[in-house]
C-alpha positions as CSV (number, residue, x, y, z in Angstrom):
1,M,43.8,91.9,57.9
2,L,46.9,89.9,59.0
3,C,46.1,90.6,62.7
4,A,42.5,89.7,62.2
5,I,43.5,86.4,60.7
6,M,46.0,85.7,63.5
7,T,43.2,86.4,66.0
8,L,40.8,84.0,64.2
9,A,43.5,81.3,64.1
10,F,44.1,81.8,67.8
11,Y,40.5,81.3,68.8
12,T,40.1,78.3,66.4
13,A,43.1,76.5,68.1
14,S,41.6,77.3,71.5
15,A,38.2,75.8,70.6
16,D,39.5,72.8,68.7
17,Q,42.5,71.9,70.8
18,P,41.9,72.4,74.5
19,E,44.4,69.7,75.4
20,V,47.7,70.2,77.1
21,Q,50.1,72.5,75.2
22,A,53.4,70.9,74.0
23,E,55.7,73.3,75.8
24,L,55.7,75.3,79.0
25,V,57.8,78.4,78.8
26,V,59.2,80.0,81.9
27,G,61.2,83.3,82.2
28,M,63.6,84.1,85.0
29,G,66.6,86.4,85.5
30,P,70.1,86.0,83.8
31,Y,71.3,83.5,86.4
32,R,74.3,81.2,86.2
33,I,72.7,77.9,87.1
34,E,74.5,75.5,89.4
35,L,73.3,72.0,88.4
36,H,75.0,70.2,91.3
37,P,72.2,69.8,93.9
38,Y,74.7,69.7,96.8
39,K,76.3,72.9,95.7
40,S,73.1,74.9,95.0
41,I,71.6,77.4,97.5
42,Y,69.4,79.6,95.4
43,A,65.6,79.2,95.1
44,H,65.5,79.5,91.3
45,E,67.9,76.5,91.0
46,M,65.8,74.5,93.4
47,Q,62.8,75.2,91.2
48,I,64.6,73.8,88.2
49,F,65.7,70.8,90.2
50,T,62.0,69.8,90.7
51,A,62.3,68.8,87.0
52,I,65.5,66.9,86.9
53,Y,66.0,65.3,90.3
54,E,63.8,63.6,92.8
55,G,64.3,62.3,96.4
56,L,62.4,60.1,98.8
57,F,59.6,62.7,99.0
58,S,58.4,65.6,97.0
59,Y,56.0,68.5,97.5
60,D,52.3,68.4,97.1
61,P,51.9,71.2,94.5
62,R,49.0,72.8,96.4
63,T,49.8,72.3,100.1
64,L,53.5,71.5,100.0
65,D,52.8,68.5,102.3
66,P,55.3,65.7,101.7
67,V,54.2,63.1,99.2
68,R,55.9,59.9,98.5
69,A,58.2,60.1,95.5
70,L,61.0,57.5,95.3
71,A,59.8,56.1,98.7
72,E,56.9,53.8,97.8
73,T,56.4,53.1,101.5
74,Y,58.0,53.9,104.8
75,E,57.7,53.1,108.5
76,K,59.1,54.4,111.8
77,S,60.2,52.5,114.9
78,T,58.1,53.0,118.0
79,D,60.6,55.5,119.4
80,G,60.6,57.5,116.2
81,K,64.3,57.2,115.7
82,T,64.6,54.5,113.0
83,W,63.0,55.1,109.6
84,T,62.8,52.4,106.9
85,F,62.1,53.3,103.3
86,R,61.1,51.0,100.5
87,L,62.1,52.4,97.1
88,R,59.9,52.0,94.1
89,E,60.9,49.0,91.9
90,D,60.5,51.1,88.7
91,A,62.5,54.1,89.9
92,L,65.2,54.6,87.2
93,W,68.0,57.1,86.4
94,S,67.7,58.9,83.1
95,D,70.3,56.5,81.7
96,G,68.0,53.6,82.4
97,S,69.8,52.1,85.4
98,P,67.8,51.5,88.6
99,V,67.9,53.8,91.6
100,T,68.9,51.8,94.6
101,A,69.1,52.1,98.3
102,M,72.9,52.1,98.0
103,D,72.6,55.2,95.8
104,F,71.2,57.0,98.8
105,V,73.8,55.7,101.1
106,E,76.7,56.7,98.9
107,S,75.1,60.0,97.9
108,W,74.5,61.1,101.5
109,R,78.0,60.1,102.5
110,Y,79.2,62.2,99.6
111,L,77.0,65.0,100.7
112,L,78.3,64.9,104.3
113,A,82.0,64.4,103.4
114,P,84.0,67.6,104.4
115,S,85.6,67.6,100.9
116,T,82.3,68.1,99.2
117,E,81.6,71.4,101.1
118,A,77.9,70.9,100.7
119,E,76.2,73.8,102.5
120,Y,72.9,72.0,103.2
121,A,74.7,69.1,104.8
122,V,74.2,70.6,108.2
123,F,70.5,69.8,108.0
124,L,71.3,66.1,108.1
125,D,72.9,66.5,111.6
126,I,69.7,64.9,113.0
127,I,71.0,61.6,111.5
128,K,73.2,59.5,113.9
129,G,76.9,60.2,113.3
130,A,76.3,62.8,110.6
131,Q,77.7,65.8,112.3
132,D,80.9,64.1,113.4
133,Y,81.5,62.8,109.9
134,R,80.6,66.1,108.3
135,T,83.0,68.1,110.5
136,G,85.8,65.6,110.2
137,K,85.7,64.4,113.8
138,N,85.1,60.9,112.6
139,K,86.5,60.0,109.2
140,R,84.6,56.7,108.8
141,A,81.8,57.1,106.4
142,D,80.1,53.9,107.7
143,S,79.6,55.6,111.1
144,V,76.8,57.6,109.6
145,G,73.4,56.1,110.4
146,V,72.3,55.4,106.8
147,R,72.4,51.8,105.4
148,A,71.0,49.7,102.6
149,L,69.2,46.6,103.9
150,D,68.8,45.4,100.3
151,S,68.8,47.0,96.9
152,K,65.5,48.7,97.5
153,T,65.3,49.2,101.3
154,L,67.0,52.1,103.0
155,Q,67.2,52.5,106.8
156,V,68.1,55.8,108.6
157,E,68.8,56.2,112.3
158,L,68.1,59.6,113.9
159,L,69.4,61.1,117.1
160,A,65.9,61.9,118.1
161,P,62.4,61.8,116.7
162,A,62.1,64.5,114.1
163,A,58.5,65.3,113.1
164,Y,59.8,67.4,110.2
165,F,62.0,64.7,108.7
166,T,59.7,63.9,105.7
167,R,59.4,67.7,105.0
168,L,63.1,68.0,105.0
169,L,63.5,65.1,102.6
170,C,61.4,67.0,100.0
171,H,64.3,69.4,99.5
172,S,66.5,69.0,96.5
173,A,69.6,69.1,98.6
174,F,68.9,65.5,99.7
175,V,68.2,63.8,96.4
176,P,70.5,60.9,95.4
177,V,73.3,61.6,92.9
178,H,74.2,59.2,90.2
179,W,77.4,57.3,90.8
180,S,79.0,58.9,87.7
181,M,78.5,62.4,89.2
182,R,79.9,61.9,92.7
183,G,83.2,63.6,93.3
184,I,83.6,65.2,89.9
185,R,83.9,68.9,89.1
186,D,82.3,68.9,85.7
187,W,78.6,69.3,86.1
188,S,77.9,70.5,82.5
189,P,74.4,69.9,81.2
190,D,75.4,67.2,78.8
191,R,76.8,65.1,81.6
192,I,73.8,65.2,84.0
193,V,72.2,61.9,84.8
194,G,69.1,62.7,86.8
195,N,66.1,60.8,88.1
196,G,63.3,63.3,87.9
197,P,60.4,63.8,85.5
198,Y,62.5,65.7,82.9
199,R,65.9,65.4,81.3
200,I,68.0,68.2,79.9
201,L,68.1,68.5,76.1
202,S,70.2,71.6,75.8
203,M,71.4,74.6,77.9
204,D,73.3,77.8,77.3
205,S,73.4,81.3,78.7
206,S,70.0,82.2,77.1
207,E,67.8,79.2,77.7
208,M,67.5,75.6,79.1
209,V,65.3,73.1,77.2
210,L,64.0,69.9,78.9
211,E,61.8,67.0,77.8
212,A,59.7,64.6,79.7
213,D,61.7,61.4,80.5
214,P,59.7,58.4,79.4
215,R,61.7,56.3,81.9
216,Y,60.5,58.2,84.9
217,W,58.4,56.0,87.2
218,D,55.4,58.3,87.1
219,A,55.7,59.4,83.5
220,A,51.9,59.2,83.0
221,S,51.4,62.1,85.5
222,V,53.9,64.5,83.9
223,K,51.7,67.2,82.5
224,S,54.0,69.1,80.0
225,P,56.0,67.2,77.4
226,N,58.6,69.9,77.2
227,L,59.9,72.8,79.3
228,R,61.8,75.8,78.1
229,I,63.4,78.1,80.7
230,L,64.5,81.5,79.4
231,F,67.3,83.5,81.2
232,L,66.3,87.1,80.5
233,D,68.5,90.2,80.8
234,N,65.9,92.7,82.0
235,E,62.4,93.4,83.0
236,D,61.4,95.2,79.8
237,E,62.4,92.2,77.7
238,A,60.7,89.8,80.1
239,T,57.4,91.7,80.1
240,A,57.3,92.2,76.4
241,R,57.8,88.5,75.8
242,Y,55.2,87.7,78.4
243,N,52.7,90.2,76.9
244,G,53.3,88.7,73.4
245,G,52.3,85.2,74.6
246,E,55.8,83.7,74.3
247,I,56.2,83.2,78.1
248,H,53.7,81.5,80.4
249,W,55.3,82.2,83.7
250,L,57.6,85.0,84.8
251,M,59.3,83.9,88.0
252,D,60.8,87.0,89.5
253,M,60.9,89.9,87.1
254,A,58.4,92.1,85.3
255,D,57.6,95.7,84.6
256,T,54.3,95.7,86.4
257,S,53.3,99.0,84.8
258,S,53.3,97.6,81.3
259,L,51.7,94.2,81.9
260,V,48.6,93.8,79.7
261,T,47.1,91.3,82.2
262,P,47.8,92.8,85.6
263,D,45.5,90.2,87.3
264,A,48.2,87.7,86.4
265,M,50.5,89.1,89.1
266,Q,50.7,86.7,92.1
267,F,51.8,88.1,95.4
268,S,52.0,85.8,98.5
269,P,53.5,85.9,102.0
270,M,56.4,83.5,102.3
271,F,58.1,81.5,105.0
272,G,61.1,83.7,104.5
273,T,62.9,86.7,105.9
274,S,65.3,89.3,104.5
275,Y,67.9,90.9,106.8
276,Y,71.2,92.7,107.2
277,F,74.1,90.7,108.6
278,W,77.6,91.4,109.9
279,N,80.8,89.8,108.7
280,A,81.6,88.2,112.0
281,S,84.8,86.6,110.7
282,V,86.8,89.9,111.1
283,K,87.5,92.3,113.9
284,P,85.8,94.2,115.4
285,W,82.6,92.8,114.0
286,N,83.3,89.4,115.5
287,D,82.6,91.0,118.9
288,A,78.9,90.6,119.7
289,R,79.1,93.7,122.0
290,V,80.2,95.9,119.0
291,R,77.5,94.5,116.7
292,R,74.8,94.9,119.3
293,A,75.9,98.4,120.2
294,L,75.7,99.6,116.6
295,A,72.3,97.9,116.2
296,L,71.1,99.7,119.3
297,M,72.0,103.1,117.8
298,I,69.6,102.6,114.9
299,P,66.1,104.0,115.0
300,W,64.4,100.8,113.7
301,D,61.0,102.4,113.7
302,K,62.1,104.5,110.7
303,I,63.2,101.4,108.8
304,R,60.8,98.6,109.6
305,T,57.7,100.4,108.4
306,E,54.7,99.2,106.4
307,E,55.4,102.0,103.9
308,N,58.7,100.3,103.2
309,Y,57.9,96.7,103.5
310,F,54.8,94.5,103.2
311,S,55.6,92.7,106.5
312,P,58.3,94.4,108.5
313,T,59.8,92.3,111.3
314,S,62.4,92.3,114.1
315,V,62.6,88.4,114.2
316,L,64.1,85.9,111.9
317,I,61.4,83.2,111.9
318,L,57.8,84.0,110.8
319,P,55.7,83.6,113.9
320,F,53.4,80.5,114.0
321,A,51.2,78.8,116.6
322,G,53.2,77.0,119.3
323,Y,56.4,79.0,118.7
324,E,57.0,81.9,121.1
325,S,59.1,84.3,119.1
326,P,61.8,86.4,120.8
327,K,61.5,90.2,120.5
328,G,64.7,91.0,118.8
329,I,66.1,94.5,118.8
330,I,63.1,96.8,118.2
331,E,64.3,100.2,119.3
332,S,67.4,102.3,119.9
333,N,69.1,102.5,123.2
334,E,72.2,104.8,123.0
335,E,73.0,104.4,126.7
336,E,73.3,100.6,126.5
337,A,75.2,101.0,123.2
338,R,77.8,103.2,124.7
339,K,78.3,100.9,127.7
340,L,78.8,97.9,125.3
341,L,81.4,99.8,123.3
342,A,83.2,100.8,126.4
343,A,83.3,97.2,127.5
344,A,84.7,96.2,124.1
345,R,87.4,98.9,124.4
346,F,85.9,101.2,121.9
347,K,84.7,104.0,124.2
348,D,82.4,106.4,122.4
349,G,83.2,104.6,119.2
350,K,86.9,105.6,119.1
351,G,89.0,103.2,117.2
352,L,86.1,101.6,115.2
353,P,86.9,101.3,111.5
354,P,84.6,102.4,108.7
355,V,81.6,100.1,108.0
356,R,81.7,98.8,104.4
357,F,78.1,98.3,103.5
358,V,77.6,96.0,100.4
359,V,74.0,95.9,99.2
360,P,72.0,95.5,95.9
361,E,70.9,98.6,94.1
362,G,67.6,100.0,95.4
363,E,66.2,103.1,96.9
364,L,65.3,101.5,100.2
365,H,68.9,100.3,100.8
366,Q,70.1,103.8,100.1
367,A,67.6,105.3,102.4
368,N,68.5,102.8,105.2
369,A,72.2,103.5,104.6
370,A,71.5,107.2,105.2
371,I,69.7,106.3,108.5
372,F,72.6,104.1,109.6
373,E,75.1,106.9,108.8
374,E,73.1,109.5,110.8
375,A,72.6,107.1,113.7
376,W,76.3,106.2,113.9
377,A,77.6,109.8,113.4
378,P,77.8,110.5,117.1
379,L,80.2,107.6,117.4
380,G,82.4,108.9,114.6
381,I,81.7,105.9,112.4
382,T,81.8,106.4,108.7
383,L,79.8,104.3,106.3
384,E,81.2,103.2,102.9
385,V,78.3,102.1,100.7
386,T,78.9,99.7,97.8
387,T,76.0,98.9,95.5
388,V,75.8,95.9,93.2
389,P,73.2,95.5,90.4
390,A,70.4,93.3,91.7
391,G,70.9,90.7,89.1
392,D,74.6,90.3,90.0
393,F,74.1,90.4,93.8
394,T,75.2,87.0,95.0
395,R,77.4,85.7,97.7
396,D,80.3,85.8,95.2
397,S,79.8,89.6,95.0
398,R,80.4,90.0,98.7
399,Q,83.3,87.6,99.4
400,D,85.1,88.6,102.6
401,D,85.5,92.3,101.8
402,F,82.5,93.6,103.6
403,S,81.4,94.7,107.1
404,L,77.6,94.6,106.7
405,S,75.5,93.2,103.9
406,F,72.0,92.0,102.9
407,T,70.4,88.7,102.0
408,G,67.2,86.8,102.3
409,W,66.4,83.2,103.3
410,I,63.4,81.0,102.6
411,G,62.8,78.2,105.0
412,D,63.0,74.9,103.2
413,F,60.6,73.2,105.5
414,A,58.0,74.4,108.0
415,D,60.1,74.3,111.1
416,P,62.3,76.8,113.0
417,A,65.3,74.5,112.3
418,A,65.1,75.6,108.6
419,F,66.4,79.0,109.7
420,L,68.4,78.2,112.9
421,L,70.6,75.3,111.9
422,M,72.4,77.5,109.3
423,W,73.9,79.7,112.0
424,I,75.8,77.1,114.0
425,S,79.6,77.6,113.9
426,D,80.4,74.8,111.5
427,S,77.6,75.3,109.0
428,G,78.5,76.0,105.4
429,L,75.4,78.2,105.2
430,N,76.7,80.5,107.9
431,E,77.8,83.3,105.6
432,A,78.2,85.7,108.5
433,K,80.7,83.3,110.1
434,Y,78.8,83.8,113.4
435,K,80.3,81.8,116.3
436,S,78.7,81.3,119.7
437,R,79.2,78.4,122.0
438,E,76.0,79.1,123.7
439,Y,74.1,79.2,120.5
440,D,75.7,75.9,119.3
441,R,74.8,74.3,122.6
442,L,71.2,75.3,122.3
443,I,70.9,73.9,118.8
444,A,72.6,70.7,119.9
445,R,70.2,70.4,122.8
446,S,67.2,70.8,120.6
447,M,68.3,67.8,118.5
448,N,67.4,65.6,121.5
449,E,64.1,67.2,122.4
450,E,60.6,67.0,121.1
451,G,57.4,69.1,121.0
452,A,57.0,72.3,123.0
453,I,60.2,71.8,124.9
454,R,62.2,71.7,121.6
455,L,60.4,74.8,120.3
456,A,61.2,76.7,123.5
457,T,64.9,75.8,123.1
458,L,64.9,76.9,119.5
459,A,63.2,80.2,120.4
460,E,65.9,80.7,123.0
461,A,68.5,80.1,120.3
462,E,66.8,82.6,118.0
463,G,66.8,85.1,120.8
464,K,70.6,84.6,121.3
465,L,71.2,85.1,117.5
466,L,69.1,88.3,117.4
467,G,70.5,89.6,120.7
468,D,74.0,89.2,119.4
469,A,72.9,91.2,116.3
470,A,74.5,88.7,114.0
471,V,71.4,89.3,111.9
472,M,69.2,92.4,111.8
473,P,65.9,91.3,110.3
474,L,64.0,93.8,108.0
475,Y,60.9,92.0,106.6
476,H,59.2,88.7,106.0
477,S,59.4,87.9,102.3
478,L,56.7,88.3,99.7
479,S,56.8,86.1,96.6
480,F,56.2,87.7,93.2
481,N,55.2,85.8,90.0
482,V,53.4,86.6,86.8
483,V,51.2,83.7,85.8
484,D,47.7,83.6,84.6
485,L,46.0,80.9,86.8
486,D,43.1,80.7,84.4
487,V,45.4,79.3,81.8
488,I,48.3,77.7,83.7
489,Q,47.1,74.6,85.5
490,G,48.8,72.9,88.5
491,W,50.5,76.1,89.7
492,H,49.4,77.1,93.2
493,V,50.3,80.0,95.5
494,N,52.2,78.6,98.5
495,P,54.5,79.9,101.3
496,L,57.7,78.5,99.9
497,D,57.1,79.7,96.4
498,M,57.9,76.2,95.2
499,H,56.0,74.8,92.2
500,P,56.9,71.2,91.1
501,F,57.2,71.3,87.3
502,K,55.7,67.8,87.1
503,S,52.3,69.1,87.8
504,I,52.2,72.3,85.7
505,F,50.8,72.6,82.2
506,V,49.3,75.1,79.9
507,G,45.5,74.7,79.6
508,S,43.2,76.4,77.1
509,P,44.8,79.7,76.1
510,K,42.9,83.0,76.3
511,A,42.9,85.6,73.5
512,N,46.0,87.7,73.7
513,P,44.9,91.3,74.7
514,L,47.7,92.8,72.4
515,I,46.4,90.8,69.4
516,V,42.8,91.7,70.1
517,K,43.6,95.3,70.5
518,A,45.5,95.3,67.2
519,A,42.7,93.5,65.4
520,W,40.2,96.2,66.2
521,R,42.3,99.1,65.1
């Protein structure tokens, strides 16, 4: 009887109260969340940042096209190099103080300062003077082409026209930071002053609770009054709580075999790529000849298969119209490999140390390791495999004690630069510590080019990166979420798997299959 009563109450609430539900509940893995937007590099953190921070532009929830956020209006000079943004008069911080043009100036100077070690700072190299200040060649912060014309007018000078600039500015790495947060180490939740649609109420290792900020300039458009983000230990717990109706959206974990609503699984191709990469900061892996030789020994047709991956690939950037992708290393060539090793003074592999291969747990990585080991056996190379639980596999788990490892990257805006800028020698995102003067020159050249000429230069740079085997691509990424789109409104499949919280809400709930099943027993 109790189950039948609960079911009846469920349907009554659905019929009488179809309005927005009070709380949206999201489940994700047991992550340690970095709340500093200039220190974050992970997609799950950037998803959270759509709630607590906002920049000049944000993403359209359906198309991911840039939409004006703090920028009420903007204009470009006729040569496309000078951008002038007018900020919204009613844009406020969560403490009630106004967001000003000087907040952007000081924030971006702080972002670019070498002492900040902000890894995304490299993407602002398109701004006049930014690279020299970021790398310490010029210590004058006012040399960067960002200035406040008045309290609400921001002007930015670029080195060259950048058609992708507004897309870049959607990213959370370029939001302004409140004056009280600049230069401090303590970014604990109770100290955060944001400017987004939500503010943090509480946070611990198990959950994060946020409420809509009534001071937010577009508060009337915020769909859910509250957000609750759960940090879940395992797939079984996540799936059980989703099946029970406690969670509305599982971001990246679920036991698909036990989901009671399998049609809620959302798979989508992404503008992202997963790959193996060498630690090019140590010998002999800093030698492109050695890296390429070992890559040429591998039978890639046994690894990059559709049985293994949804979209196997030999290139870093997902192909698109107008961009002519290089081929990458697509097949083995032992003859060339041995010539390269001889030129690097490792004839027939003699003298090469063991390869320490650090990867997340998983059958495919183990299978690939076995293929690598067999391919390198004729050279006398041994493979030492270290596996790390998937939930703990971060950059911190690798540190410098690895030869070869695995990661994935999601392009943060629809342009090859989203993948290629990270590999220049002085980029904080260059985890491989790859260094190539030729590559750096190509990227620098592209900064002063436009259109097809620029894309051709970037394709040449990608070819250099792949030819040097700094990265060995495996597959283009596929996003996975569990969310019932008949119930959750404002959530749209897209190639960046980015879903602004401002637009998402719980619509009219459906009957829970578990409750219905129990009621009819």
